[in-house]
Backbone as JSON, one array per atom type, in Angstrom:
{
  "sequence": "MLSCKELVAHSSDFLDGQLSLRERLSVRAHLAMCRHCRRFIRQMKVTQGVLRALPDAAIPELDALAERLAQQRRQP",
  "N": [[-27.93, -16.37, 9.99], [-25.1, -15.02, 8.52], [-23.77, -15.84, 5.24], [-20.55, -17.01, 4.04], [-19.86, -15.6, 1.76], [-21.51, -13.32, 2.02], [-20.34, -12.24, 4.36], [-17.78, -11.53, 3.46], [-18.56, -9.5, 1.63], [-19.36, -7.49, 3.55], [-17.2, -7.03, 4.84], [-15.22, -4.9, 4.67], [-16.73, -2.71, 5.54], [-17.34, -3.62, 8.13], [-14.78, -3.69, 9.26], [-14.17, -0.92, 9.19], [-15.93, 0.03, 11.01], [-18.53, 0.83, 10.25], [-20.91, -0.63, 10.21], [-24.4, -1.19, 11.16], [-25.78, -1.95, 14.38], [-27.05, -4.45, 14.42], [-26.02, -5.61, 12.03], [-23.36, -5.76, 12.79], [-23.49, -7.61, 14.77], [-24.31, -9.87, 13.42], [-22.27, -10.34, 11.72], [-20.3, -10.95, 13.8], [-21.45, -13.17, 14.98], [-21.09, -14.97, 12.84], [-18.38, -15.01, 12.49], [-17.75, -16.32, 14.92], [-18.33, -18.81, 14.41], [-16.95, -19.54, 12.07], [-13.87, -20.43, 11.12], [-12.41, -19.95, 8.81], [-13.37, -17.47, 7.77], [-12.64, -15.91, 10.03], [-9.75, -16.01, 9.75], [-9.71, -14.71, 7.34], [-10.53, -12.13, 8.03], [-8.61, -11.33, 9.82], [-6.37, -11.26, 8.1], [-7.25, -9.07, 6.51], [-7.13, -7.11, 8.33], [-4.44, -6.92, 8.77], [-3.59, -6.23, 6.24], [-4.77, -3.62, 6.03], [-3.35, -2.36, 8.02], [-0.76, -2.39, 6.91], [-1.08, -0.93, 4.57], [-1.85, 1.59, 5.72], [0.54, 2.24, 6.86], [2.21, 2.93, 4.75], [3.88, 5.44, 2.92], [2.46, 8.65, 2.32], [3.05, 10.28, 0.04], [4.14, 9.98, -3.4], [6.73, 7.79, -4.31], [9.3, 8.47, -6.28], [11.31, 6.66, -7.33], [10.07, 4.24, -7.14], [8.05, 4.59, -8.95], [9.52, 4.83, -11.28], [10.71, 2.28, -11.37], [8.47, 0.7, -11.69], [7.54, 1.52, -14.23], [9.75, 0.7, -15.83], [9.68, -2.13, -15.55], [7.06, -2.59, -16.6], [7.67, -1.8, -19.35], [9.6, -3.77, -19.97], [8.03, -6.09, -19.76], [6.25, -5.71, -21.98], [7.98, -6.2, -24.06], [8.75, -8.48, -26.55]],
  "CA": [[-26.57, -16.11, 10.06], [-24.48, -14.74, 7.14], [-22.87, -16.81, 4.56], [-19.13, -16.46, 3.93], [-19.87, -14.62, 0.67], [-22.07, -12.1, 2.59], [-19.34, -11.65, 5.25], [-16.7, -10.83, 2.67], [-19.1, -8.27, 1.14], [-19.56, -6.69, 4.58], [-15.9, -7.04, 5.66], [-14.63, -3.52, 4.77], [-17.62, -1.87, 6.37], [-17.12, -4.09, 9.44], [-13.41, -3.24, 9.74], [-14.15, 0.5, 9.24], [-16.79, 0.38, 12.03], [-19.61, 1.32, 9.49], [-22.22, -1.38, 10.21], [-25.31, -1.07, 12.19], [-25.59, -2.99, 15.49], [-27.62, -5.82, 13.91], [-24.97, -6.14, 11.02], [-22.12, -6.16, 13.51], [-23.88, -8.89, 15.52], [-24.51, -10.94, 12.44], [-20.89, -10.67, 11.42], [-19.55, -11.5, 14.94], [-21.84, -14.52, 14.99], [-20.53, -15.83, 11.76], [-17.02, -15.23, 12.86], [-17.62, -17.26, 16.01], [-18.55, -20.24, 13.9], [-16.17, -19.87, 10.77], [-12.52, -20.06, 11.16], [-11.9, -19.34, 7.49], [-13.65, -15.99, 7.79], [-11.78, -15.35, 11.07], [-8.57, -15.85, 9.1], [-9.77, -13.66, 6.29], [-10.64, -10.76, 8.66], [-7.2, -11.15, 10.35], [-5.52, -10.87, 6.86], [-7.77, -7.85, 6.06], [-6.66, -6.17, 9.29], [-3.0, -6.79, 8.56], [-3.52, -5.52, 4.97], [-5.13, -2.26, 6.34], [-2.24, -1.72, 8.78], [0.34, -2.18, 6.09], [-1.46, 0.22, 3.83], [-1.76, 2.78, 6.47], [1.93, 2.55, 7.15], [2.83, 3.36, 3.53], [4.06, 7.0, 2.91], [1.37, 9.31, 1.48], [3.68, 10.83, -1.13], [4.61, 9.06, -4.36], [8.16, 7.73, -4.28], [9.72, 8.56, -7.72], [12.08, 5.46, -7.7], [9.15, 3.16, -7.4], [7.24, 4.88, -10.21], [10.42, 4.54, -12.49], [10.84, 0.89, -11.48], [7.21, 0.13, -12.25], [7.57, 1.83, -15.59], [10.78, -0.19, -16.49], [9.08, -3.55, -15.44], [6.05, -2.6, -17.61], [8.22, -1.86, -20.68], [10.08, -5.09, -20.23], [6.94, -7.04, -19.98], [5.65, -5.4, -23.3], [8.87, -6.56, -25.12], [8.69, -9.95, -26.93]],
  "C": [[-25.99, -15.75, 8.57], [-23.82, -15.8, 6.59], [-21.51, -16.18, 4.47], [-19.06, -15.42, 2.87], [-20.46, -13.27, 1.25], [-20.97, -11.47, 3.49], [-18.31, -10.96, 4.45], [-17.28, -9.59, 2.07], [-19.25, -7.18, 2.19], [-18.21, -6.34, 5.29], [-15.22, -5.66, 5.77], [-15.38, -2.66, 5.63], [-17.43, -2.32, 7.85], [-15.83, -3.56, 10.08], [-13.42, -1.7, 9.99], [-15.15, 0.93, 10.31], [-18.06, 1.13, 11.46], [-20.81, 0.48, 9.37], [-23.2, -1.04, 11.32], [-25.1, -2.15, 13.28], [-25.99, -4.33, 15.02], [-26.66, -6.39, 12.8], [-23.75, -6.61, 11.73], [-22.47, -7.5, 14.17], [-23.8, -10.07, 14.67], [-23.1, -11.28, 11.97], [-20.09, -11.37, 12.57], [-20.08, -12.86, 15.1], [-21.36, -15.49, 14.02], [-19.03, -16.03, 12.13], [-16.67, -16.21, 13.91], [-17.65, -18.63, 15.5], [-17.64, -20.6, 12.67], [-14.71, -19.37, 10.92], [-11.94, -19.58, 9.9], [-12.19, -17.78, 7.42], [-12.87, -15.29, 8.9], [-10.48, -14.96, 10.47], [-8.52, -14.68, 8.12], [-9.77, -12.31, 6.94], [-9.34, -10.44, 9.28], [-6.33, -10.72, 9.23], [-5.99, -9.41, 6.48], [-7.13, -6.79, 7.06], [-5.23, -5.88, 9.06], [-2.85, -5.93, 7.25], [-3.77, -3.93, 5.31], [-3.92, -1.64, 7.08], [-1.04, -1.45, 7.85], [0.05, -0.94, 5.15], [-1.43, 1.52, 4.44], [-0.34, 3.25, 6.77], [2.69, 3.14, 5.95], [2.9, 4.91, 3.52], [2.89, 7.52, 1.92], [1.92, 9.76, 0.09], [4.17, 9.73, -2.04], [6.21, 8.88, -4.29], [8.62, 7.5, -5.81], [10.47, 7.2, -8.18], [11.12, 4.37, -7.88], [8.39, 3.27, -8.67], [8.14, 4.47, -11.39], [10.64, 3.01, -12.58], [9.68, 0.2, -12.15], [7.2, 0.33, -13.71], [8.56, 0.8, -16.4], [10.15, -1.62, -16.52], [7.9, -3.62, -16.56], [6.59, -2.59, -18.95], [8.83, -3.32, -20.96], [9.12, -6.15, -20.45], [6.26, -6.89, -21.36], [6.61, -5.99, -24.34], [8.71, -8.06, -25.37], [9.82, -10.72, -26.48]]
}
């Protein structure tokens, strides 16, 4: 069975459907036994959904805000 550290290393490939059958079965076996990793995978799925919902084009207002915040942080 995979360790939690190994599951985290495989998590992106698991969520993207890029694991072999054997690897998927190992991940699923670990998830069946480990509630912490199940929570981690659920959080990763939510994160992926949020990122996919973001607009593709840059939003100029956000870039300007980020620049202002960076400048304020640099000031003593």
